[in-house]
VOBA-1610 file (N, C-alpha, C; in pm, whole numbers, padded with zeros to 5 digits, always signed):
BEGIN
Met+33589+07571+06747Met+33559+07490+06868Met+33525+07563+06980Ala+33416+07528+07059Ala+33367+07593+07174Ala+33465+07588+07287Thr+33487+07681+07371Thr+33575+07680+07479Thr+33503+07612+07586Lys+33571+07574+07702Lys+33511+07515+07821Lys+33398+07606+07872Lys+33424+07733+07884Lys+33334+07822+07941Lys+33205+07826+07852Glu+33214+07817+07721Glu+33093+07827+07636Glu+33035+07685+07661Glu+33093+07584+07667Glu+33035+07446+07683Glu+32962+07441+07811Thr+33006+07480+07921Thr+32949+07488+08053Thr+32826+07587+08057Ser+32842+07706+07993Ser+32742+07799+08009Ser+32624+07765+07916Asn+32645+07690+07805Asn+32543+07661+07717Asn+32477+07519+07749Ala+32536+07454+07844Ala+32477+07322+07892Ala+32356+07353+07976Gln+32291+07235+07998Gln+32166+07234+08077Gln+32189+07303+08203Pro+32107+07400+08251Pro+32125+07470+08377Pro+32166+07383+08499Ala+32233+07434+08601Ala+32282+07345+08709Ala+32161+07284+08783Gly+32052+07373+08807Gly+31943+07319+08871Gly+31866+07201+08805Ser+31865+07202+08665Ser+31802+07101+08595Ser+31886+06967+08601Arg+32031+06993+08599Arg+32123+06879+08605Arg+32109+06812+08749Ile+32099+06895+08858Ile+32084+06837+08992Ile+31951+06760+09003Thr+31847+06833+08956Thr+31706+06763+08968Thr+31717+06621+08909Ala+31778+06621+08787Ala+31782+06485+08713Ala+31862+06367+08800Ile+31948+06413+08859Ile+32048+06332+08923Ile+31962+06268+09036Thr+31884+06341+09102Thr+31823+06287+09223Thr+31706+06191+09189Glu+31683+06171+09063Glu+31576+06084+09028Glu+31619+05953+08967Leu+31752+05919+08975Leu+31813+05815+08897Leu+31834+05687+08982Ser+31850+05571+08916Ser+31885+05446+09001Ser+32043+05467+09013Arg+32098+05380+09091Arg+32239+05379+09132Arg+32329+05384+09003Lys+32298+05291+08910Lys+32370+05268+08789Lys+32365+05387+08707Glu+32245+05445+08696Glu+32216+05566+08616Glu+32290+05683+08680Phe+32293+05687+08817Phe+32337+05790+08896Phe+32498+05791+08869Ile+32568+05692+08864Ile+32706+05690+08836Ile+32738+05740+08692Ser+32647+05701+08603Ser+32671+05731+08460Ser+32648+05892+08453Arg+32544+05941+08526Arg+32519+06088+08507Arg+32625+06164+08584Ala+32684+06098+08691Ala+32793+06187+08762Ala+32906+06201+08673Lys+32940+06102+08586Lys+33052+06112+08496Lys+33027+06241+08407Lys+32897+06231+08347Lys+32875+06351+08246Lys+32868+06473+08326Leu+32831+06479+08446Leu+32829+06621+08522Leu+32974+06668+08545Ser+33061+06583+08566Ser+33200+06627+08609Ser+33282+06657+08473Lys+33252+06592+08368Lys+33327+06591+08238Lys+33368+06726+08192Pro+33273+06831+08192Pro+33302+06966+08137Pro+33417+07031+08212Tyr+33433+06977+08339Tyr+33543+07048+08426Tyr+33677+06976+08408Arg+33688+06869+08343Arg+33799+06779+08337Arg+33895+06830+08246Val+34019+06833+08272Val+34124+06873+08193Val+34243+06757+08182Thr+34269+06712+08060Thr+34365+06604+08046Thr+34490+06670+07981Ser+34522+06638+07859Ser+34638+06690+07793Ser+34611+06793+07709Asp+34544+06884+07751Asp+34508+07009+07674Asp+34624+07116+07666Lys+34696+07123+07585Lys+34809+07222+07575Lys+34753+07367+07538Lys+34627+07370+07501Lys+34572+07504+07466Lys+34487+07557+07596Phe+34508+07480+07699Phe+34425+07522+07825Phe+34441+07671+07866Lys+34335+07739+07877Lys+34331+07864+07942Lys+34242+07874+08058Leu+34292+07925+08167Leu+34200+07933+08295Leu+34083+08004+08274Lys+34093+08133+08198Lys+33984+08222+08177Lys+33861+08162+08108Asp+33886+08020+08042Asp+33783+07960+07969Asp+33699+07884+08070Phe+33729+07871+08188Phe+33658+07800+08280Phe+33579+07880+08380Pro+33458+07873+08407Pro+33374+07951+08490Pro+33406+07937+08633Thr+33391+08045+08716Thr+33403+08037+08865Thr+33273+08016+08919Asn+33163+08034+08837Asn+33017+08012+08889Asn+32942+07946+08775Val+32814+07902+08805Val+32731+07845+08722Val+32593+07900+08734Asp+32501+07879+08630Asp+32375+07925+08660Asp+32305+07844+08754Asn+32221+07910+08836Asn+32158+07837+08956Asn+32018+07867+08949Asp+31942+07769+08901Asp+31788+07788+08875Asp+31716+07715+08981Leu+31755+07682+09100Leu+31710+07599+09196Leu+31597+07649+09267Gly+31587+07789+09270Gly+31471+07853+09341Gly+31488+07815+09489Lys+31352+07814+09548Lys+31333+07812+09696Lys+31378+07673+09746Glu+31366+07578+09648Glu+31411+07428+09676Glu+31564+07409+09671Gly+31633+07511+09635Gly+31780+07492+09589Gly+31860+07427+09693Lys+31856+07470+09817Lys+31958+07408+09920Lys+31912+07277+09963Pro+31789+07236+09986Pro+31762+07098+10014Pro+31776+07007+09901Leu+31751+07050+09774Leu+31772+06959+09655Leu+31928+06948+09630Ala+32010+07049+09646Ala+32155+07035+09640Ala+32195+06941+09748Gln+32146+06936+09872Gln+32191+06850+09979Gln+32146+06709+09951Gln+32036+06695+09894Gln+32000+06556+09856Gln+32082+06504+09743Ala+32111+06578+09635Ala+32216+06533+09540Ala+32343+06495+09602Leu+32399+06572+09681Leu+32531+06554+09756Leu+32516+06422+09824Gln+32415+06415+09905Gln+32395+06293+09980Gln+32396+06166+09903Leu+32325+06175+09794Leu+32331+06057+09702Leu+32479+06023+09647Gly+32545+06121+09631Gly+32691+06108+09599Gly+32770+06050+09709Val+32748+06097+09824Val+32823+06050+09937Val+32791+05896+09967Gln+32662+05855+09957Gln+32624+05722+09967Gln+32689+05635+09863Ala+32694+05689+09736Ala+32759+05607+09636Ala+32920+05593+09660Leu+32977+05703+09710Leu+33119+05697+09741Leu+33147+05604+09856Ser+33064+05594+09958Ser+33076+05502+10065Ser+33061+05354+10012Glu+32978+05324+09933Glu+32970+05192+09880Glu+33091+05157+09784Met+33139+05250+09713Met+33250+05225+09620Met+33384+05208+09712Gln+33390+05298+09807Gln+33511+05293+09897Gln+33519+05151+09977Asp+33404+05098+10010Asp+33398+04977+10083Asp+33455+04865+09993Lys+33422+04859+09871Lys+33470+04767+09771Lys+33625+04792+09740Leu+33674+04916+09728Leu+33807+04957+09726Leu+33890+04889+09837Tyr+33832+04914+09954Tyr+33910+04862+10078Tyr+33919+04708+10072Ala+33811+04646+10043Ala+33790+04506+10039Ala+33878+04438+09927Gln+33885+04505+09814Gln+33959+04462+09708Gln+34111+04471+09728Asp+34141+04576+09791Asp+34299+04595+09841Asp+34391+04588+09724Lys+34358+04648+09613Lys+34451+04654+09507Lys+34480+04795+09460Trp+34386+04868+09436Trp+34405+05005+09392Trp+34401+05101+09509Ser+34456+05222+09496Ser+34431+05327+09584Ser+34408+05460+09512Leu+34356+05559+09580Leu+34308+05684+09522Leu+34374+05795+09592Leu+34440+05887+09514Leu+34493+06007+09579Leu+34423+06130+09524Leu+34363+06210+09614Leu+34293+06322+09574Leu+34362+06442+09615Ile+34385+06535+09523Ile+34478+06659+09553Ile+34383+06784+09536Phe+34388+06868+09633Phe+34310+06986+09633Phe+34402+07103+09643Gln+34387+07185+09532Gln+34463+07313+09545Gln+34367+07436+09508Ala+34399+07538+09560Ala+34308+07657+09556Ala+34377+07781+09614Met+34315+07898+09582Met+34345+08026+09651Met+34264+08014+09789Asp+34317+08096+09887Asp+34252+08097+10019Asp+34099+08121+10012Ala+34025+08067+10092Ala+33881+08076+10106Ala+33798+08013+09988Ala+33873+07937+09899Ala+33789+07872+09789Ala+33703+07759+09832Gly+33719+07711+09946Gly+33630+07605+09992Gly+33683+07469+10000Lys+33834+07446+10006Lys+33891+07316+10017Lys+33844+07239+10134Asp+33845+07300+10247Asp+33829+07233+10371Asp+33677+07184+10384Gly+33590+07280+10338Gly+33455+07236+10342Gly+33416+07128+10235Ala+33483+07143+10120Ala+33456+07033+10021Ala+33502+06894+10066Ile+33621+06903+10131Ile+33668+06771+10180Ile+33568+06705+10294Lys+33526+06801+10382Lys+33443+06765+10501Lys+33305+06716+10457His+33254+06768+10351His+33120+06736+10311His+33116+06616+10221Val+33201+06618+10114Val+33203+06527+10022Val+33254+06385+10080Met+33332+06383+10164Met+33402+06255+10227Met+33325+06232+10357Ser+33209+06279+10390Ser+33153+06266+10517Ser+33104+06121+10547Gly+33086+06046+10432Gly+33040+05906+10454Gly+33138+05797+10436Ile+33258+05847+10418Ile+33361+05744+10396Ile+33410+05693+10530Asn+33445+05561+10536Asn+33487+05486+10662Asn+33626+05556+10687Pro+33642+05613+10816Pro+33776+05676+10842Pro+33889+05571+10833Gln+33858+05435+10848Gln+33978+05337+10842Gln+34030+05329+10698Gly+33955+05381+10602Gly+34008+05372+10468Gly+34042+05496+10402Cys+34050+05603+10477Cys+34072+05741+10416Cys+34167+05820+10520His+34253+05903+10459His+34354+05971+10547His+34371+06109+10476Val+34359+06216+10561Val+34388+06359+10502Val+34512+06410+10553Ser+34578+06464+10452Ser+34718+06520+10492Ser+34706+06666+10446Ser+34755+06763+10533Ser+34766+06902+10495Ser+34903+06944+10509Phe+34948+07021+10397Phe+35082+07055+10382Phe+35099+07208+10388Lys+35165+07256+10488Lys+35188+07393+10522Lys+35333+07428+10484Ala+35389+07541+10528Ala+35528+07567+10508Ala+35622+07458+10554Pro+35720+07399+10476Pro+35801+07292+10523Pro+35896+07340+10646Asn+35911+07247+10726Asn+35985+07266+10851Asn+36135+07235+10814Asn+36225+07257+10908Asn+36378+07222+10879Asn+36406+07085+10843Glu+36325+06985+10898Glu+36354+06844+10857Glu+36314+06819+10709Glu+36198+06886+10668Glu+36152+06866+10527Glu+36240+06946+10435Leu+36297+07062+10477Leu+36384+07143+10391Leu+36517+07061+10363Asp+36552+06967+10455Asp+36676+06880+10431Asp+36646+06763+10338His+36535+06764+10283His+36509+06653+10181His+36450+06718+10042Asp+36429+06632+09951Asp+36375+06687+09826Asp+36227+06727+09857Tyr+36161+06806+09779Tyr+36022+06866+09805Tyr+35925+06764+09797Leu+35958+06649+09737Leu+35840+06538+09728Leu+35846+06456+09848Trp+35952+06456+09936Trp+35982+06361+10044Trp+35849+06360+10141Arg+35814+06472+10189Arg+35706+06483+10284Arg+35569+06436+10234Cys+35547+06449+10100Cys+35431+06401+10037Cys+35427+06254+10011Met+35551+06196+09977Met+35563+06062+09954Met+35523+05968+10074Lys+35557+06030+10192Lys+35538+05959+10319Lys+35385+05941+10350Gln+35304+06038+10293Gln+35158+06038+10310Gln+35086+05972+10207Leu+35144+05901+10108Leu+35075+05835+09991Leu+34980+05725+10054Pro+34865+05709+09993Pro+34766+05614+10044Pro+34814+05464+10020Glu+34787+05382+10126Glu+34810+05242+10098Glu+34702+05171+09998Arg+34740+05063+09961Arg+34637+04991+09873Arg+34501+04980+09934Gly+34399+05006+09866Gly+34257+05001+09916Gly+34216+05124+10003Arg+34301+05224+09992Arg+34273+05349+10076Arg+34257+05469+09975Ile+34198+05571+10038Ile+34181+05707+09971Ile+34278+05802+10055Gly+34353+05861+09985Gly+34449+05965+10040Gly+34401+06101+09989Ile+34398+06194+10081Ile+34364+06332+10036Ile+34468+06427+10075Phe+34515+06503+09974Phe+34617+06614+10010Phe+34547+06738+10004Asn+34537+06814+10121Asn+34499+06949+10134Asn+34610+07047+10108Arg+34625+07080+09979Arg+34750+07139+09935Arg+34840+07025+09911Ser+34968+07034+09843Ser+35047+06932+09801Ser+35174+06985+09756Tyr+35259+06891+09695Tyr+35383+06927+09635Tyr+35366+07037+09518Tyr+35243+07057+09471Tyr+35214+07163+09375Tyr+35240+07309+09434Glu+35249+07316+09568Glu+35277+07450+09626Glu+35426+07483+09579Glu+35504+07393+09538Glu+35644+07431+09486Glu+35652+07500+09368Val+35522+07505+09289Val+35520+07573+09164Val+35421+07677+09173Leu+35369+07701+09294Leu+35270+07805+09319Leu+35317+07914+09408Val+35314+07899+09539Val+35360+07994+09626Val+35517+08014+09624Val+35591+07908+09591Val+35728+07926+09572Val+35768+07993+09453Arg+35680+07985+09337Arg+35718+08049+09226Arg+35681+08200+09234Val+35568+08224+09308Val+35523+08369+09321Val+35626+08431+09424His+35670+08378+09508His+35759+08433+09612His+35889+08362+09590Glu+35970+08407+09512Glu+36084+08346+09485Glu+36198+08339+09595Gly+36181+08428+09696Gly+36257+08423+09805Gly+36254+08298+09882Ile+36147+08227+09873Ile+36127+08099+09936Ile+36216+07990+09879Leu+36231+08004+09750Leu+36320+07911+09674Leu+36459+07914+09718Lys+36513+08048+09737Lys+36647+08059+09777Lys+36675+08005+09924Ala+36565+07984+09997Ala+36583+07924+10135Ala+36574+07770+10131Gln+36562+07714+10020Gln+36549+07580+10008Gln+36671+07485+10000Lys+36793+07549+10036Lys+36918+07472+10039Lys+36951+07397+09915Leu+36902+07457+09802Leu+36950+07388+09673Leu+37078+07452+09623Pro+37162+07363+09565Pro+37287+07421+09506Pro+37253+07531+09410Glu+37336+07628+09404Glu+37310+07750+09331Glu+37295+07721+09181Lys+37374+07627+09129Lys+37370+07604+08976Lys+37236+07535+08931Leu+37161+07482+09040Leu+37031+07434+08999Leu+36920+07539+09007Leu+36936+07659+09058Leu+36848+07767+09056Leu+36838+07836+08919Thr+36793+07772+08812Thr+36803+07825+08683Thr+36657+07868+08641Glu+36655+07944+08526Glu+36525+07996+08475Glu+36435+07876+08431Asn+36481+07753+08419Asn+36409+07643+08375Asn+36352+07560+08492Ile+36383+07600+08614Ile+36342+07527+08725Ile+36191+07489+08746Trp+36103+07589+08702Trp+35956+07565+08706Trp+35920+07454+08607Asp+35968+07452+08493Asp+35935+07364+08383Asp+35979+07224+08434Glu+36111+07229+08487Glu+36166+07106+08551Glu+36075+07045+08659Arg+36040+07129+08750Arg+35956+07076+08852Arg+35825+07030+08800Leu+35769+07091+08707Leu+35623+07041+08651Leu+35651+06912+08585Asn+35757+06896+08518Asn+35795+06773+08437Asn+35811+06655+08536Asp+35878+06688+08651Asp+35899+06582+08759Asp+35774+06542+08821Met+35675+06634+08850Met+35549+06610+08902Met+35466+06525+08809Arg+35455+06564+08690Arg+35396+06478+08586Arg+35465+06340+08583Asn+35579+06322+08588Asn+35650+06188+08582Asn+35624+06116+08703Phe+35615+06199+08832Phe+35594+06122+08946Phe+35447+06063+08951Glu+35356+06139+08891Glu+35218+06086+08893Glu+35197+05963+08795Ser+35278+05971+08690Ser+35279+05854+08599Ser+35335+05729+08673Tyr+35446+05744+08760Tyr+35497+05637+08835Tyr+35372+05584+08924Leu+35318+05671+08993Leu+35201+05636+09089Leu+35101+05554+09008Asn+35063+05600+08892Asn+34961+05532+08809Asn+34994+05387+08779Arg+35130+05382+08743Arg+35171+05245+08715Arg+35182+05150+08832Asn+35172+05212+08954Asn+35181+05119+09073Asn+35032+05118+09137Gly+34949+05139+09064Gly+34800+05130+09115Gly+34745+05242+09207Ile+34817+05349+09186Ile+34767+05482+09263Ile+34700+05574+09165Leu+34575+05594+09162Leu+34504+05677+09071Leu+34501+05826+09139Val+34548+05907+09048Val+34568+06050+09108Val+34452+06149+09032Val+34377+06206+09121Val+34273+06307+09064Val+34300+06439+09144Lys+34311+06553+09061Lys+34351+06673+09120Lys+34235+06775+09102Phe+34212+06853+09203Phe+34102+06955+09194Phe+34148+07094+09212Phe+34128+07184+09124Phe+34160+07328+09139Phe+34025+07397+09161Leu+34006+07441+09275Leu+33869+07513+09317Leu+33885+07651+09263Asn+33822+07684+09151Asn+33831+07806+09087Asn+33747+07917+09131Val+33794+07985+09230Val+33710+08091+09302Val+33744+08231+09230Ser+33638+08310+09219Ser+33663+08452+09167Ser+33725+08536+09279Lys+33802+08646+09238Lys+33863+08741+09336Lys+33752+08797+09409Lys+33632+08838+09340Lys+33519+08893+09405Lys+33462+08825+09511Glu+33436+08693+09486Glu+33382+08599+09588Glu+33485+08572+09707Gln+33619+08572+09672Gln+33713+08561+09776Gln+33701+08675+09880Lys+33681+08803+09827Lys+33667+08914+09899Lys+33539+08909+09988Arg+33433+08869+09942Arg+33308+08840+10022Arg+33342+08741+10137Arg+33403+08637+10101Arg+33415+08534+10227Arg+33530+08578+10310Phe+33623+08659+10273Phe+33719+08722+10365Phe+33642+08800+10472Ile+33553+08895+10417Ile+33475+08986+10505Ile+33389+08906+10601Glu+33327+08805+10545Glu+33233+08726+10622Glu+33332+08653+10740Arg+33441+08614+10715Arg+33534+08546+10826Arg+33564+08661+10916Ile+33567+08787+10889Ile+33600+08904+10976Ile+33477+08927+11061Asp+33365+08923+10992Asp+33229+08967+11065Asp+33174+08863+11152Lys+33195+08729+11128Lys+33153+08622+11217Lys+33272+08577+11307Pro+33242+08584+11438Pro+33346+08557+11540Pro+33386+08409+11535Glu+33288+08314+11503Glu+33313+08183+11492Glu+33418+08143+11372Lys+33427+08245+11289Lys+33521+08219+11168Lys+33647+08298+11168Asn+33665+08384+11287Asn+33776+08472+11289Asn+33909+08382+11281Trp+33908+08268+11344Trp+34031+08177+11341Trp+34078+08140+11219Lys+33977+08140+11106Lys+34030+08104+10982Lys+34102+08217+10895Phe+34100+08338+10961Phe+34146+08454+10884Phe+34287+08509+10931Ser+34352+08548+10855Ser+34495+08609+10891Ser+34532+08724+10802Ala+34615+08808+10840Ala+34665+08928+10757Ala+34721+08880+10630Gly+34792+08763+10641Gly+34863+08695+10528Gly+34773+08675+10417Asp+34650+08639+10448Asp+34534+08609+10335Asp+34525+08729+10249Val+34501+08852+10315Val+34501+08971+10233Val+34630+09001+10150Glu+34735+08976+10209Glu+34873+09008+10155Glu+34883+08923+10023Glu+34837+08790+10029Glu+34846+08698+09911Glu+34752+08754+09802Arg+34649+08812+09828Arg+34547+08864+09738Arg+34608+08957+09635Lys+34726+09025+09686Lys+34790+09120+09610Lys+34871+09051+09494Tyr+34891+08929+09497Tyr+34955+08853+09397Tyr+34861+08774+09302Trp+34741+08807+09307Trp+34632+08728+09238Trp+34663+08697+09096Lys+34714+08795+09018Lys+34736+08770+08879Lys+34857+08681+08862Gln+34963+08696+08946Gln+35073+08607+08933Gln+35049+08450+08968Tyr+34947+08446+09074Tyr+34887+08305+09096Tyr+34821+08251+08985Met+34734+08328+08920Met+34644+08270+08816Met+34745+08218+08694Val+34859+08292+08665Val+34944+08247+08571Val+35014+08112+08615Ala+35048+08112+08740Ala+35118+07998+08789Ala+35015+07877+08792Tyr+34885+07888+08827Tyr+34793+07776+08819Tyr+34768+07737+08682Glu+34755+07829+08577Glu+34722+07791+08454Glu+34852+07712+08395Glu+34967+07758+08424Glu+35093+07674+08371Glu+35093+07536+08447Met+35049+07526+08572Met+35062+07406+08642Met+34965+07300+08588Ile+34835+07352+08561Ile+34729+07263+08503Ile+34772+07219+08360Lys+34815+07315+08295Lys+34840+07287+08144Lys+34956+07175+08123Lys+35047+07186+08213Lys+35172+07097+08200Lys+35163+06972+08279Thr+35062+06955+08372Thr+35055+06823+08450Thr+34927+06748+08435Ala+34838+06796+08355Ala+34711+06729+08329Ala+34724+06616+08235Thr+34691+06497+08267Thr+34700+06386+08173Thr+34564+06308+08193Glu+34559+06211+08087Glu+34432+06125+08093Glu+34425+06043+08218Lys+34532+06000+08269Lys+34531+05920+08389Lys+34525+05999+08510Ser+34592+06122+08508Ser+34589+06206+08641Ser+34539+06341+08589Pro+34394+06348+08574Pro+34345+06477+08526Pro+34333+06589+08637Trp+34311+06708+08592Trp+34272+06818+08672Trp+34135+06835+08663Tyr+34046+06886+08762Tyr+33925+06915+08742Tyr+33915+07061+08794Val+33877+07155+08706Val+33874+07298+08743Val+33730+07325+08771Ile+33700+07342+08908Ile+33573+07336+08977Ile+33524+07466+08990Pro+33405+07510+08938Pro+33349+07654+08964Pro+33312+07669+09121Ala+33403+07735+09190Ala+33390+07740+09334Ala+33320+07841+09404Asp+33262+07935+09321Asp+33183+08055+09386Asp+33061+07992+09442Asn+32998+07884+09378Asn+32876+07806+09442Asn+32914+07691+09500Lys+32936+07698+09640Lys+32983+07590+09711Lys+32902+07460+09706Pro+32767+07454+09712Pro+32696+07333+09691Pro+32709+07269+09562Tyr+32717+07337+09456Tyr+32735+07288+09326Tyr+32872+07247+09318Ala+32967+07310+09363Ala+33113+07269+09358Ala+33127+07129+09421Arg+33066+07100+09539Arg+33084+06981+09610Arg+33016+06870+09538Ile+32916+06902+09466Ile+32847+06790+09377Ile+32937+06754+09272Val+33009+06849+09198Val+33086+06813+09093Val+33207+06741+09147Ile+33266+06773+09252Ile+33372+06707+09307Ile+33343+06561+09346Ala+33234+06545+09411Ala+33184+06397+09441Ala+33164+06320+09307Ser+33106+06397+09207Ser+33094+06329+09084Ser+33217+06273+09016Ala+33318+06371+09025Ala+33453+06329+08972Ala+33517+06209+09033Ile+33494+06215+09172Ile+33562+06093+09259Ile+33487+05969+09227Ile+33362+05985+09211Ile+33272+05862+09161Ile+33325+05814+09030Ser+33346+05897+08935Ser+33401+05857+08805Ser+33535+05779+08813Ala+33625+05850+08890Ala+33760+05774+08921Ala+33745+05640+08969Leu+33659+05624+09080Leu+33644+05490+09137Leu+33581+05398+09050Asp+33486+05447+08969Asp+33421+05341+08873Asp+33513+05293+08782Ser+33612+05383+08739Ser+33717+05343+08634Ser+33796+05216+08678Met+33794+05188+08799Met+33883+05083+08871Met+33808+04943+08849Lys+33677+04953+08818Lys+33602+04817+08816Lys+33608+04744+08942Leu+33574+04820+09051Leu+33569+04769+09178Leu+33468+04642+09221Lys+33512+04553+09277Lys+33410+04456+09323Lys+33464+04382+09449Tyr+33377+04325+09528Tyr+33420+04244+09643Tyr+33498+04119+09599Pro+33609+04073+09667Pro+33673+03960+09629Pro+33596+03836+09616Asp+33628+03762+09510Asp+33545+03640+09488Asp+33576+03542+09589Val+33482+03456+09624Val+33489+03352+09725Val+33477+03220+09650Gly+33579+03136+09656Gly+33572+03008+09582Gly+33479+02907+09650Pro+33461+02802+09568Pro+33364+02681+09622Pro+33404+02641+09754Glu+33537+02608+09776Glu+33583+02559+09901Glu+33558+02645+10017Gln+33576+02773+10001Gln+33552+02880+10099Gln+33405+02877+10127Leu+33323+02871+10019Leu+33175+02881+10047Leu+33131+02758+10122Ala+33193+02640+10092Ala+33150+02515+10158Ala+33197+02542+10318Glu+33305+02590+10330Glu+33355+02607+10476Glu+33273+02709+10554Leu+33221+02812+10482Leu+33135+02904+10554Leu+33008+02839+10583Gln+32951+02761+10503Gln+32823+02682+10532Gln+32842+02582+10645Arg+32959+02525+10659Arg+32984+02422+10761Arg+33003+02507+10896Leu+33062+02619+10894Leu+33060+02710+11015Leu+32928+02758+11053Lys+32850+02796+10950Lys+32716+02837+10991Lys+32632+02732+11058Leu+32645+02609+11012Leu+32579+02489+11072Leu+32631+02467+11220Glu+32760+02478+11234Glu+32826+02476+11369Glu+32772+02572+11460Leu+32755+02688+11413Leu+32704+02804+11497Leu+32548+02776+11533Leu+32474+02730+11436Leu+32332+02706+11454Leu+32308+02593+11562Ala+32414+02507+11566Ala+32391+02390+11642Ala+32432+02416+11807Glu+32493+02528+11819Glu+32526+02565+11956Glu+32411+02581+12045Lys+32422+02539+12159Lys+32316+02563+12261Lys+32329+02694+12330Ala+32228+02782+12320Ala+32235+02901+12383Ala+32272+02894+12529
//
């Protein structure tokens, strides 16, 4: 059986896939978007290995690469805008998008560009940093639960409760500061937390909240390049801190934690997408495609209007037309 890396590397080159997308009707576009994102989708694969997924893809776009990628992304943004309008009008489902990654993988840029056409009334972004004292006095899911999307809305978590099995796992000193009873700090705590997260997402699914998770898979080499760029460009200096370089020293430990996280929490209804993040334009297209696929699974449509309501609308129209200007 071919690995995911073999499947994606042997597939049609990225440039050809993007070119094909820009020439489709809306219905065909949604179908192709599903196919584009599928190779990066992880469900209940117990044999999952992070090394089997690429951090980059072949790019044969040539001189027209950037405009073509922008055109493909814009088509995705338009499709998302239309689908989000139906989601909001239907007011039944909601969508939770979770973004996890190493520093400089492109989470902020992906959220900014992919969600650029979404109505702000129907979308909310929550960023989770180190918990404050109030949050430490509650269970670790508490602060995230408060930010769950309402029905008809899209919620975006820029980092999430998964930090509890990533940074907290890599730096176990953080765990000791979480005010947990000593007898709960066992060697099984990471498996227990991953199991709780999986069950929590099943609970959300059963209540109409679809969960889609993205791991932006950036290479250590590309992260280094982006760090240096942040140092060299004054307008990007604010994005960089000494802590970013310090965390790089734990790269191997983080990769082990990410692999375990994805392996144990990926399900058919709450999948992970392992996105090749070295190529930002292509990564954003794949992310948009995955979100389109999730929204399409909801069978969204505008609420039906019954005969009596239609008759009332016509009556009101005649009343408006009869008004004297």
